[in-house]
N, CA, C and O atoms as CSV, one atom per row, in Angstrom:
chain,resi,resn,atom,element,x,y,z
A,1,MET,N,N,92.583,102.463,97.876
A,1,MET,CA,C,92.277,102.590,99.118
A,1,MET,C,C,93.657,102.022,99.811
A,1,MET,O,O,94.388,101.195,99.266
A,2,ILE,N,N,93.909,102.651,101.212
A,2,ILE,CA,C,95.045,102.538,101.594
A,2,ILE,C,C,94.873,100.869,102.722
A,2,ILE,O,O,93.743,100.540,103.083
A,3,ASN,N,N,95.858,100.184,103.050
A,3,ASN,CA,C,95.640,98.965,103.704
A,3,ASN,C,C,95.638,99.345,105.110
A,3,ASN,O,O,95.902,100.508,105.414
A,4,THR,N,N,95.319,98.325,106.149
A,4,THR,CA,C,94.747,98.710,107.785
A,4,THR,C,C,96.152,99.138,108.098
A,4,THR,O,O,96.235,100.179,108.749
A,5,LEU,N,N,97.417,98.464,107.722
A,5,LEU,CA,C,98.796,98.834,108.274
A,5,LEU,C,C,98.936,100.308,108.107
A,5,LEU,O,O,99.130,100.953,109.138
A,6,GLU,N,N,98.873,100.904,107.042
A,6,GLU,CA,C,99.133,102.160,106.342
A,6,GLU,C,C,98.157,103.148,107.222
A,6,GLU,O,O,98.638,104.160,107.731
A,7,ARG,N,N,96.815,102.827,107.376
A,7,ARG,CA,C,95.716,103.666,108.148
A,7,ARG,C,C,96.315,103.865,109.449
A,7,ARG,O,O,96.484,104.997,109.903
A,8,LYS,N,N,96.700,102.631,110.176
A,8,LYS,CA,C,97.322,102.636,111.604
A,8,LYS,C,C,98.649,103.621,111.597
A,8,LYS,O,O,98.832,104.345,112.575
A,9,ASN,N,N,99.261,103.635,110.862
A,9,ASN,CA,C,100.454,104.187,110.748
A,9,ASN,C,C,100.156,105.799,110.803
A,9,ASN,O,O,100.415,106.601,111.701
A,10,ARG,N,N,99.515,105.998,109.525
A,10,ARG,CA,C,98.993,107.580,109.648
A,10,ARG,C,C,98.236,108.068,111.063
A,10,ARG,O,O,98.544,109.064,111.719
A,11,LEU,N,N,97.292,107.224,111.330
A,11,LEU,CA,C,96.659,107.584,112.635
A,11,LEU,C,C,98.037,107.846,113.846
A,11,LEU,O,O,98.218,108.862,114.517
A,12,TYR,N,N,98.741,106.785,113.839
A,12,TYR,CA,C,99.915,107.029,114.833
A,12,TYR,C,C,100.696,108.243,114.766
A,12,TYR,O,O,100.909,109.024,115.693
A,13,ALA,N,N,101.125,108.324,113.502
A,13,ALA,CA,C,101.828,109.637,113.057
A,13,ALA,C,C,101.270,110.840,113.445
A,13,ALA,O,O,102.000,111.706,113.927
A,14,ALA,N,N,99.816,111.064,113.276
A,14,ALA,CA,C,99.060,112.152,113.610
A,14,ALA,C,C,98.798,112.496,115.023
A,14,ALA,O,O,98.467,113.589,115.484
A,15,ASP,N,N,99.033,111.220,115.715
A,15,ASP,CA,C,98.867,111.330,117.189
A,15,ASP,C,C,99.982,111.601,118.025
A,15,ASP,O,O,99.908,111.988,119.191
A,16,LEU,N,N,101.292,111.324,117.206
A,16,LEU,CA,C,102.435,111.596,118.214
A,16,LEU,C,C,102.776,113.270,117.359
A,16,LEU,O,O,103.365,114.137,118.005
A,17,ALA,N,N,102.475,113.456,116.365
A,17,ALA,CA,C,102.593,115.125,115.715
A,17,ALA,C,C,101.452,115.959,116.717
A,17,ALA,O,O,101.679,117.153,116.909
A,18,ARG,N,N,100.351,115.403,117.291
A,18,ARG,CA,C,99.681,116.189,118.294
A,18,ARG,C,C,100.134,115.973,119.698
A,18,ARG,O,O,99.810,116.800,120.551
A,19,LYS,N,N,100.716,115.136,119.952
A,19,LYS,CA,C,101.502,115.438,121.385
A,19,LYS,C,C,102.721,115.860,121.525
A,19,LYS,O,O,103.199,116.037,122.645
A,20,TYR,N,N,103.736,116.194,119.853
A,20,TYR,CA,C,104.643,117.064,120.268
A,20,TYR,C,C,104.346,118.586,120.057
A,20,TYR,O,O,105.096,119.492,120.423
A,21,PHE,N,N,103.040,118.756,119.359
A,21,PHE,CA,C,102.993,120.212,119.397
A,21,PHE,C,C,101.831,120.561,120.519
A,21,PHE,O,O,101.007,121.464,120.372
A,22,SER,N,N,101.893,119.880,121.413
A,22,SER,CA,C,101.055,120.119,122.606
A,22,SER,C,C,102.080,120.080,123.885
A,22,SER,O,O,101.882,120.430,125.048
A,23,GLY,N,N,103.207,119.550,123.279
A,23,GLY,CA,C,104.440,119.733,124.642
A,23,GLY,C,C,104.665,118.324,125.146
A,23,GLY,O,O,105.711,118.143,125.769
A,24,GLN,N,N,103.722,117.139,124.947
A,24,GLN,CA,C,103.985,115.846,125.725
A,24,GLN,C,C,105.196,115.158,125.479
A,24,GLN,O,O,105.707,114.420,126.321
A,25,ILE,N,N,105.806,115.426,124.053
A,25,ILE,CA,C,106.840,114.511,123.744
A,25,ILE,C,C,107.742,115.446,123.050
A,25,ILE,O,O,107.305,116.474,122.533
A,26,SER,N,N,109.236,115.054,123.019
A,26,SER,CA,C,110.283,115.998,122.314
A,26,SER,C,C,110.374,115.869,120.764
A,26,SER,O,O,109.900,114.895,120.181
A,27,MET,N,N,110.922,116.761,120.205
A,27,MET,CA,C,111.059,116.054,118.841
A,27,MET,C,C,111.560,114.726,118.587
A,27,MET,O,O,111.175,113.892,117.767
A,28,HIS,N,N,112.553,114.676,119.498
A,28,HIS,CA,C,113.645,113.266,119.244
A,28,HIS,C,C,112.439,112.074,119.686
A,28,HIS,O,O,112.261,111.079,118.983
A,29,GLN,N,N,111.677,112.325,120.905
A,29,GLN,CA,C,110.835,111.423,120.835
A,29,GLN,C,C,109.641,110.986,119.609
A,29,GLN,O,O,109.325,109.844,119.273
A,30,PHE,N,N,109.163,112.160,119.136
A,30,PHE,CA,C,108.472,111.913,117.860
A,30,PHE,C,C,108.998,111.435,116.991
A,30,PHE,O,O,108.427,110.413,116.611
A,31,LEU,N,N,110.230,111.799,116.229
A,31,LEU,CA,C,111.108,110.931,115.268
A,31,LEU,C,C,111.058,109.509,115.565
A,31,LEU,O,O,110.441,108.700,114.873
A,32,ASN,N,N,111.782,109.200,116.702
A,32,ASN,CA,C,111.948,107.798,117.332
A,32,ASN,C,C,110.939,106.872,117.243
A,32,ASN,O,O,111.187,105.718,116.895
A,33,ASN,N,N,109.640,107.302,117.563
A,33,ASN,CA,C,108.575,106.470,117.486
A,33,ASN,C,C,107.452,106.552,116.564
A,33,ASN,O,O,106.302,106.152,116.747
A,34,LEU,N,N,108.046,107.236,115.355
A,34,LEU,CA,C,107.606,106.781,113.890
A,34,LEU,C,C,107.750,105.529,113.324
A,34,LEU,O,O,108.869,105.091,113.059
A,35,LEU,N,N,106.613,104.828,113.083
A,35,LEU,CA,C,106.932,103.356,112.422
A,35,LEU,C,C,107.287,103.651,111.109
A,35,LEU,O,O,107.683,104.758,110.744
A,36,ASP,N,N,107.105,102.344,110.149
A,36,ASP,CA,C,107.470,102.596,109.004
A,36,ASP,C,C,106.785,103.750,107.921
A,36,ASP,O,O,105.724,103.543,107.332
A,37,TYR,N,N,107.451,104.775,107.803
A,37,TYR,CA,C,107.273,105.696,107.171
A,37,TYR,C,C,107.896,105.965,106.033
A,37,TYR,O,O,107.422,107.020,105.609
A,38,GLN,N,N,108.802,105.514,105.239
A,38,GLN,CA,C,109.707,105.569,104.375
A,38,GLN,C,C,108.677,105.376,103.066
A,38,GLN,O,O,108.755,106.187,102.143
A,39,ASN,N,N,108.051,104.664,103.034
A,39,ASN,CA,C,107.075,104.531,101.781
A,39,ASN,C,C,105.868,105.331,101.843
A,39,ASN,O,O,105.137,105.282,100.854
A,40,ASP,N,N,105.514,106.080,102.849
A,40,ASP,CA,C,104.082,107.155,102.749
A,40,ASP,C,C,104.696,108.177,102.597
A,40,ASP,O,O,105.699,108.530,103.219
A,41,ILE,N,N,104.154,108.720,101.775
A,41,ILE,CA,C,104.591,110.096,101.465
A,41,ILE,C,C,103.903,111.353,102.413
A,41,ILE,O,O,104.481,112.357,102.829
A,42,LYS,N,N,102.461,110.951,102.614
A,42,LYS,CA,C,101.983,111.800,103.691
A,42,LYS,C,C,102.590,112.012,104.982
A,42,LYS,O,O,102.649,113.085,105.583
A,43,ILE,N,N,103.086,110.773,105.394
A,43,ILE,CA,C,103.923,110.598,106.851
A,43,ILE,C,C,105.332,111.332,106.608
A,43,ILE,O,O,105.859,111.946,107.537
A,44,ARG,N,N,105.893,111.260,105.419
A,44,ARG,CA,C,107.194,111.967,105.324
A,44,ARG,C,C,106.893,113.530,105.111
A,44,ARG,O,O,107.683,114.382,105.518
A,45,PHE,N,N,105.883,113.803,104.548
A,45,PHE,CA,C,105.251,115.244,104.270
A,45,PHE,C,C,105.355,115.919,105.694
A,45,PHE,O,O,106.040,116.910,105.947
A,46,LEU,N,N,104.580,115.236,106.560
A,46,LEU,CA,C,104.454,115.877,107.937
A,46,LEU,C,C,105.838,116.038,108.605
A,46,LEU,O,O,106.162,117.110,109.116
A,47,ILE,N,N,106.879,114.656,108.592
A,47,ILE,CA,C,108.225,115.043,109.278
A,47,ILE,C,C,109.005,116.175,108.605
A,47,ILE,O,O,109.884,116.858,109.130
A,48,ASP,N,N,108.563,116.255,107.426
A,48,ASP,CA,C,109.407,117.460,106.628
A,48,ASP,C,C,108.858,118.877,107.368
A,48,ASP,O,O,109.645,119.694,107.846
A,49,LYS,N,N,107.509,119.034,107.391
A,49,LYS,CA,C,107.140,120.095,107.897
A,49,LYS,C,C,107.065,120.415,109.384
A,49,LYS,O,O,106.866,121.486,109.956
A,50,VAL,N,N,107.258,119.312,109.802
A,50,VAL,CA,C,107.633,119.546,111.358
A,50,VAL,C,C,108.893,120.034,111.780
A,50,VAL,O,O,109.144,120.813,112.699
A,51,GLY,N,N,109.812,119.347,110.813
A,51,GLY,CA,C,111.145,119.831,111.138
A,51,GLY,C,C,111.399,121.078,110.757
A,51,GLY,O,O,112.351,121.648,111.292
A,52,LYS,N,N,110.587,121.792,109.727
A,52,LYS,CA,C,110.559,123.339,109.579
A,52,LYS,C,C,110.078,124.200,109.921
A,52,LYS,O,O,109.851,125.226,109.279
A,53,ARG,N,N,109.737,123.888,111.367
A,53,ARG,CA,C,109.274,124.798,112.387
A,53,ARG,C,C,109.971,126.112,112.484
A,53,ARG,O,O,111.187,125.959,112.604
A,54,PRO,N,N,109.532,127.514,112.466
A,54,PRO,CA,C,110.244,128.513,112.497
A,54,PRO,C,C,111.091,128.542,113.879
A,54,PRO,O,O,110.626,128.069,114.916
A,55,LYS,N,N,112.262,129.087,113.810
A,55,LYS,CA,C,113.072,129.033,114.744
A,55,LYS,C,C,113.257,130.549,115.315
A,55,LYS,O,O,113.193,131.503,114.540
A,56,LYS,N,N,113.450,130.693,116.465
A,56,LYS,CA,C,113.445,132.004,117.067
A,56,LYS,C,C,114.941,132.268,116.663
A,56,LYS,O,O,115.894,131.492,116.735
A,57,GLY,N,N,114.897,133.519,116.234
A,57,GLY,CA,C,116.355,134.207,116.111
A,57,GLY,C,C,117.199,134.824,117.273
A,57,GLY,O,O,116.655,134.981,118.366
A,58,TRP,N,N,118.186,135.094,117.132
A,58,TRP,CA,C,118.852,135.673,118.069
A,58,TRP,C,C,118.597,136.814,118.746
A,58,TRP,O,O,118.815,136.882,119.956
A,59,PHE,N,N,118.071,137.906,117.995
A,59,PHE,CA,C,117.347,139.030,118.437
A,59,PHE,C,C,116.065,139.203,118.364
A,59,PHE,O,O,115.471,139.926,119.164
A,60,PHE,N,N,115.433,138.517,117.328
A,60,PHE,CA,C,113.808,138.441,116.948
A,60,PHE,C,C,113.119,137.299,117.160
A,60,PHE,O,O,113.491,136.201,116.746
A,61,ASP,N,N,112.030,137.515,117.847
A,61,ASP,CA,C,111.088,136.248,118.271
A,61,ASP,C,C,110.440,135.764,116.932
A,61,ASP,O,O,110.628,136.626,116.073
A,62,VAL,N,N,109.743,134.692,116.450
A,62,VAL,CA,C,109.155,134.678,115.337
A,62,VAL,C,C,108.023,135.301,115.591
A,62,VAL,O,O,107.575,135.448,116.729
A,63,SER,N,N,107.357,135.806,114.306
A,63,SER,CA,C,106.237,136.685,114.466
A,63,SER,C,C,105.370,135.871,114.829
A,63,SER,O,O,105.567,134.677,114.601
A,64,ARG,N,N,104.116,136.319,115.527
A,64,ARG,CA,C,102.846,135.593,115.824
A,64,ARG,C,C,102.051,135.035,114.568
A,64,ARG,O,O,101.620,133.882,114.549
A,65,GLU,N,N,101.855,136.099,113.318
A,65,GLU,CA,C,101.405,135.578,112.371
A,65,GLU,C,C,102.355,134.454,111.678
A,65,GLU,O,O,101.699,133.419,111.557
A,66,ARG,N,N,103.377,134.343,111.294
A,66,ARG,CA,C,104.382,133.256,111.104
A,66,ARG,C,C,103.833,132.140,111.676
A,66,ARG,O,O,103.214,131.321,110.996
A,67,ASN,N,N,104.004,132.017,112.922
A,67,ASN,CA,C,103.918,130.817,113.806
A,67,ASN,C,C,102.355,130.368,113.723
A,67,ASN,O,O,102.017,129.204,113.933
A,68,THR,N,N,101.564,131.258,113.442
A,68,THR,CA,C,99.957,130.804,113.367
A,68,THR,C,C,99.824,130.270,112.038
A,68,THR,O,O,98.915,129.466,111.835
A,69,ALA,N,N,100.428,130.527,111.308
A,69,ALA,CA,C,100.286,130.237,109.768
A,69,ALA,C,C,100.884,128.693,109.927
A,69,ALA,O,O,100.152,127.747,109.637
A,70,TYR,N,N,102.129,128.489,110.361
A,70,TYR,CA,C,102.723,127.337,110.164
A,70,TYR,C,C,101.924,125.977,110.855
A,70,TYR,O,O,101.735,124.853,110.389
A,71,ILE,N,N,101.504,126.643,112.306
A,71,ILE,CA,C,100.597,125.881,113.091
A,71,ILE,C,C,99.428,125.391,112.191
A,71,ILE,O,O,99.074,124.213,112.251
A,72,LYS,N,N,98.814,126.292,111.345
A,72,LYS,CA,C,97.565,125.820,110.579
A,72,LYS,C,C,97.917,124.689,109.566
A,72,LYS,O,O,97.211,123.690,109.425
A,73,GLU,N,N,98.906,124.894,108.969
A,73,GLU,CA,C,99.640,124.265,107.979
A,73,GLU,C,C,99.928,122.824,108.382
A,73,GLU,O,O,99.453,121.879,107.752
A,74,VAL,N,N,100.691,122.681,109.410
A,74,VAL,CA,C,100.781,121.241,109.959
A,74,VAL,C,C,99.677,120.713,110.158
A,74,VAL,O,O,99.444,119.572,109.758
A,75,PHE,N,N,98.782,121.450,110.820
A,75,PHE,CA,C,97.251,120.778,111.559
A,75,PHE,C,C,96.601,120.199,110.255
A,75,PHE,O,O,96.111,119.070,110.295
A,76,ILE,N,N,96.582,120.928,109.113
A,76,ILE,CA,C,96.085,120.410,107.924
A,76,ILE,C,C,96.555,119.242,107.649
A,76,ILE,O,O,95.645,118.414,107.613
A,77,ILE,N,N,97.523,118.828,107.449
A,77,ILE,CA,C,98.493,117.661,107.134
A,77,ILE,C,C,98.144,116.695,108.148
A,77,ILE,O,O,97.710,115.618,107.738
A,78,ILE,N,N,98.275,116.912,109.677
A,78,ILE,CA,C,97.655,115.955,110.488
A,78,ILE,C,C,96.100,115.460,110.154
A,78,ILE,O,O,95.778,114.295,109.924
A,79,GLU,N,N,95.324,116.465,110.176
A,79,GLU,CA,C,93.643,116.246,109.673
A,79,GLU,C,C,93.555,115.227,108.654
A,79,GLU,O,O,92.658,114.388,108.728
A,80,ASP,N,N,94.592,115.208,107.486
A,80,ASP,CA,C,94.622,114.719,106.430
A,80,ASP,C,C,94.954,113.501,106.415
A,80,ASP,O,O,94.546,112.701,105.573
A,81,LEU,N,N,95.984,113.141,107.647
A,81,LEU,CA,C,96.545,111.786,107.817
A,81,LEU,C,C,95.407,111.050,108.623
A,81,LEU,O,O,95.266,109.848,108.398
A,82,GLU,N,N,94.571,111.671,109.553
A,82,GLU,CA,C,93.682,111.045,110.261
A,82,GLU,C,C,92.459,110.667,109.446
A,82,GLU,O,O,91.645,109.802,109.768
A,83,ASN,N,N,92.422,111.464,108.281
A,83,ASN,CA,C,91.003,110.954,107.581
A,83,ASN,C,C,91.101,110.508,106.382
A,83,ASN,O,O,90.080,110.338,105.717
A,84,SER,N,N,92.658,110.165,105.749
A,84,SER,CA,C,92.823,109.703,104.656
A,84,SER,C,C,92.074,108.341,104.594
A,84,SER,O,O,91.685,107.757,105.606
A,85,ASP,N,N,91.920,107.926,103.452
A,85,ASP,CA,C,91.551,106.607,102.952
A,85,ASP,C,C,92.289,106.237,101.767
A,85,ASP,O,O,92.517,105.043,101.573
A,86,VAL,N,N,92.609,106.936,101.117
A,86,VAL,CA,C,93.138,106.809,99.670
A,86,VAL,C,C,94.787,106.758,99.464
A,86,VAL,O,O,95.266,106.658,98.334
């Protein structure tokens, strides 16, 4: 079982990620507002995944399929953070 502080940190990180993806906060705000995440592998995994968001190319846009797959992967991680007890 995780302790109460870890649970709160995970919920907070998930909330920040949802705000980032809805456009309410910037990437800078997302990263700067995260609490103690160095020791939590799930929060580190979320940060890593968010940082690997597909970028638009110079001539080509990110394909809709690639972007949709990326968003689904990130939201699986977010939901795992919200529901994790172990």
